[in-house]
C-alpha positions, 0 to 999 in steps of 0.5 A: 638389219644388215652387215658387211661380211668378209670385211677383212678380205674386202679391206685387203683387196681395197687397193685393187678393187675399190667401190666408192658408193655415193651418199644418199641425200636425206630428202631421198631417204625420206622418200624411201621411208614413205614408200616402205611405210606404205608397202604391205609385205607378206608375212615371212614363214620364217626368219629370212636372210638375203645376200646382196652381191654388188661387186663390179668388174665392169661399169659401176652403178655406184649411185644406184647401188648406194640407193638400193642398199639404203632402200633395202635397209629401210625395208628390212628394219621397218617390215621385219620381213627379212635381213640381209648381208652385203658383200663384194667378196667372191668368197661369200658366193661359195656353196658353203656360205650361200647355204646360210641364205634364202635368196641372193640379190645380184645388185648391178654386179657387172662382169663377175670374174668366173675365170678366176672364180671357177666355182662361182657359176656352179655354186650359184646355179646349184644353190637356186636349183635346190630351192633358193631364190635369185633376185637380179637387178639391172646390170646383174645380167651384164656378165656370165659371158663365159658362164652359160649355165648362170646366164640361162638361169637368169633368163637373159643377158645384157646386149646393149641399152638402146633406151639410154638413161635420161629418156622417158620410156613407155612400159606395158604391164603384160599382166596387170593382175600379177602380184608383182605388178600390183605396184603399177596397177593404179597407173594403168598400162602403158606407163612411163618412167625415166630409166635405162632399158636393156635388150637381151641376147638370144640365147639365153633369152627366149620368151618361152622360158620366162614369164614376162611381167613388164615390157617396152611399149613400142606403140609409144612414139619416143620409145619406138623411135629408138629402134631407128637410131640403132644399127639393126645388126645390134638390135633384136629382130623380133622387137621382143624387149622384156623389162621384168620377168620371173621364172623357175630354175629347178626348185628355185625362184628367179626374178629379173628387172631392167629397172635400177640404173640410177637412184631414182628407181629406189625413190619411185613408189612403183619400181621400189615396191615392184622390187621389194615384192619380187625379193619376197617372192625369191625369198619364198614368202610371196607365192606368185604365178611363175610358170611360163604362159602359153 
């Protein structure tokens, strides 16, 4: 249900840009299979295809990328709700090629090179504005520092991770009845996970421009304690730390989540189901409230 595109171009660039992805153990594949078997996807209105872009110019979350690709492959094969192509080639992000897809997934792609690929920002922003989807996972927001229109479209931009991986952090379900939060409904709010959590700079992030679905629970002692461990110059002053959101961009649909730093995201029923449902939203098959709440 997937293929690697522009293989020749990728092979030619391998000497200068190699991304060696981790092997996913059989035990973790079995966990993904079980989660996907329980997933109840929306019926696709038509055949859907996504483009997963995971080129890393900065830090490479190679283990998380490998797990995510395997989880998407399992979901595509078992559900029939979508297919996808995967690539690290900038040529795949051209307007002509993007037109083949219903949604783009920015999967932990760090620091996209918009200087050497000046059409990347415009082509992606126009693509979504015309009615397509964008699903941004974890470090997909760690970039576009010279591309403000793309960062504004996503709705946020990486500004450090005070909540480092390895810690168990507490999360608030801001909208328990939202369709993209059904994955966590049985857990109540707040709930806890081991994850790395980003904060976002303003601009581009403003709560009035996105519909926040999940956020950090600063009532939790361990989660709040991190605020005292970080230099206040490098920390948001308003204590607004969103974790997942949706927003409209023109006629298109955007989802972002900070989940996805490690492979454990994709073997966890809550987080994987959250992401799969969000992918269906960006593809156009799951209708969810995405207007900003007043």
